[in-house]
N, C-alpha and C positions, 0 to 999 in steps of 0.2 A: 517825546518821540515823534514830534511833528517834523515834516520835511517839506521844504518850500517847492521842491521840484517834483513834478508828477510825470513819470515816464510815459504814462498813457496819453499824455498830451503832446509828446514829442515824436511819436512813432516808435514802435517796438518790433522786434523780430519774433514772430509767432510760428511755432510748429504745429500744424494741424495733422492729427493722426486719426484717420477714419477710412474704412474700406468702401464707404458709400460715396460714389462720385457726386451725387446731388448735394450731400452735406458738405463735402469739400468745396464745391462750387459756391454754395451759400456763404460759407465762412470766408472764402477767398474774397468775394465781393464785399461782404460786410466789413471785414477788417481792412481791406485796401481802401475803402471809402473813408476810413478814419486815418489814413496815412501810414498804416502798418505794413511791414514786409512779411509775406506769408511763405512758408515752406510746407511741403506736403509729404506725408508718408501713408502707406496703405495697410501696413501691418506692423507688428511689434518689432521685428528684426530691423525693418527700415527705420522705425522710430528711434531705436537705440543708436543706430549709425548716424541718423540725422542730427541728433543732439550733439554728438561729438563733432560732426562736420560743420554745423551751422551756429552752434552756441546760442540757441534762442533765449529770449527774455522770458518767454512763457510758452507752455505746452497745453494744447487742447487735445484731450485723449479720449477716444471712444473705448468703452469697456469691452465691447463685443468685436474683437479682432479675429481674423481667420487663423492666425498661426499661434498666438498665445494670448491669454486673457489680459485685459488692460490692467488688472490688479497686479499681475506678475511684472508687467512693464514698469508700473509705478514702483514696486518694491525694488526692482533692479536699479532704477534711476536713483532712488533714495539712498542707495549704497554709496553714491559718490556725488550726487547733484542736489542742490537746493532750489533749482529752477521751479517756479510756481507751476502747478499742474491743476487744470480744471478738467474734470472727467465728464464725459457725455454718456448718457445711457437711456435706453428705452425702458429700462427696468424700473418699475414703480416701487418695488419693495424696499423698505427702509434698510433691510439688512445689507443690500448691495451698496447703498450710499455710505453706511457705516463702515463696511469693509474697505471701500475706496479711501475714506478719510483716515482710517486706522493704518492703511498701507502707506500713507504719506501725501495723499492728494490734498490740495488746498481748498477746493470747492467742487461743486457738481452742478450740472444742468441736466434736467430730464427732457428728452426729446418728446414732442417738438418744442422749440423755444424761439423767441423773437430776437432780433438784432439788438434791441434796446436792453433786454435782460443780459445778453451776452456781454455787451460793452460795459455794463455796470459791474458784472462779476469780474471782468478783466481789470477794471480800474482798482477794485478792492484787492485782487491778488497781487497786482504790481505794487500797490502802496504798501502792502504787508511785506513784500520782498525788498522794498527800498531800504537803504541804510538808515539807521536811526540818526536823529539829529544830535547836536552836541550836548543838549540838556535832556536828561531822561524824564521828560514831562509829557504825559499823554493828555490830550484834550478832545472832547467831543461834546457838542452842546454845552450844557452847564457843568458837566462832569470833568474834573481835573484830578489826575493821579500823578503825584511826584514820587517816582520810584526811588530816587536817591534819599529823600527824607521820609519816605513811607507815610506821606500825608495825602489824604483823600478829601476833596471838597466838592460840594454841589452848590452852584450859585454863590460861591465865595464862602460858604459855611463849612467848617471842618466837620467831617463825619467820623465817628468812632467805630472802628471795626474790630472784631475779634481776630486773633492771629490766623485762624482758618479762613475766615471771610476775606481777609486781606490777601492771603496766598491764592485763593480762588480768583479774586478780582485781578491780581497781578498776572496770573496765567492768561486770563482772558485779554488783558491789556497788551501783553507781549505778543499775542496772536490776534490782535484786533482786526475785525473784519473777516476772520477765518472761522469756520465751523469747527468746534471741538466736540468730539463725541463724549457721551457719558463715561465710557471706559477710559478715554484719554484724561479727562478731568479727575476722575477718581484715582487713577494710577499715579498721576503726577502731584496731586495735592495730598492724598492720604497714603499712597504707597502701594506696592505690590500686595495682592491679596484682597484689596478692597474694591476690585472692579465690579462686583455684583452688589455692592452696598449702595444702591441708587437712592435710598431714603436719605443718606447723609448729604448727597448732592442736592436733592430737592429742598431739604430744610435750609441749607446754606444759601442757595439761590433765592429762596423765598425771603430770607432775612436780609440779603443784600438788596433785593428789590424794595423791601420795606424802608430801608435806610437811604437808598439812592434815587428811587423813582418818585416822581410827583404823583403818579397813579400806578401802584404796583400791579394792578390787574391789567393795565395796558402799558407795558414797559416800553420806554424809549431807548434804553441803553442795553439791557440784558435781554436779548431776543432769543426765543425758543425756536429751534428747528424740530418740529414735532417728530418724536420717535427716534431722533438722531442725537441731538445735543444742544449746545448753546453757542451763540455768536454775540460778540460785543460790537454794537453798531459804531461805525466811524462816519464822520461827516463827508459828504461828497464835495 
């Protein structure tokens, strides 16, 4: 699932949705410096209209908007749009981050944040949104997952996984670089009604790390987002 073209390097159309003028200015300057075109909206209604009018490649969305919550904007957009969404929040609570991801956001940044972190998250979100290559093979570091043949290798050595372990890894691969919440993983791998069975997820992640990671206690591939979920690392 590698792709030789990286939209983040060719300039993209970014919609910034935030009611704080200072934040919009910071994002405008940071994104324009990397050759990106920036559109602005100050509330949820303007954001929904701007997506239709400008067809952005990526949306940076503040959760605390004056007319409607950013979560509601995300839910409405996800009814018809797959455009990557990075949410901004001053909220430190993990429940807010989880709610944003469950609503359909691709990633989150907690204010204050630096331009370097912003651009890194932007690259990941755009790479995840890019069309898959002709061959369904995912590679990062020494890990290779051949989705067509259901073969997993690390450093060229084939790894034997249980059916559940493979389904969990496949889900992380198909959303590589994106945070998946505990509930999302449990619901999609085990099914409805398992959203609270967090021990199943912990055990299988632990088993995957033992099989895939050189040092399971310091994972290079299966990264933990504390209190939120997991992310499969992709190469920059």
